[in-house]
Phi, psi and omega in degrees: 000126179268126181276146175301155183305328182288344180246029181279172177067220185298317180298319179296320179296318179295316178296317179299318179295320178297317178296320179299321178294320183286321185251007179295176181305145180293125175252119183299149177278351181289113182253015185299334183278352178277099186300320181296313180296318179302319179293319179296319179293315180302322178295331182275351180279156178302148179303136178090355178285136177299158177300143181293138177267348179208136176225126181225148173289141184201163167251138177252129175249095181294143176059026182247138182262047175070254187306131178079010181288109180241003181289184182297147177229165180230134180268137178182220178230149176249128183239135173262115182219116182065232182258022182224156167259134178241132173255127182236140177244148180284132178256105183298323183293320182264353180056048182206165173273140177243133176290125179258330184202143170231139184228124176278110181278340181290323183262003182293153176293317178207152174224120183205167174261128177242135181264133174240092187066235179269354185261107176284144178233138173277121183244130177240122174255116182279167181300333179276014177070016176270156182240147170224129179240141182229130176251110183279140185245151177285120176045234181265011184265184176250021179270125180300145180250091183296318183297312181293326178298314179295318179298316180296317179299316178299320179296317179295320179297320178296318178294322177295319180294322177295324182288324184303312179296327180293323180288331182289339182278000000 
């Protein structure tokens, strides 16, 4: 690709690198296969919590109902462990992940994907009417991962459906 004369040299290289990051091959946000990261996340979970079955890079929007969420967000990882989603942020001082939020998706009023422009967000509305929104990211980038967001929502819905018949008995 030939860059216009106004974007030659160093500026062109920066633009080219940025485009490569944005349109490069899809890197899944699922980091569950990274044993080192999995161990770090497991250490940051509350004592007695099962090992996470899924770990993804994400932004957490506390008290946000998905679409139109412009409030503060926190960058970290979202872990599925047992019957809860845990959001953990990296603590530079302690060199460890710290649990910032846990959300029980089994007892939630709703769990769904809400689109905010091109960025899908996993939204959980708890029984106390509070909201937590999560934007899952591709690998180490800041590009939203729509496929993993939909897959995680489907997985949570399936677990909720399995729980419903057990509660009816």
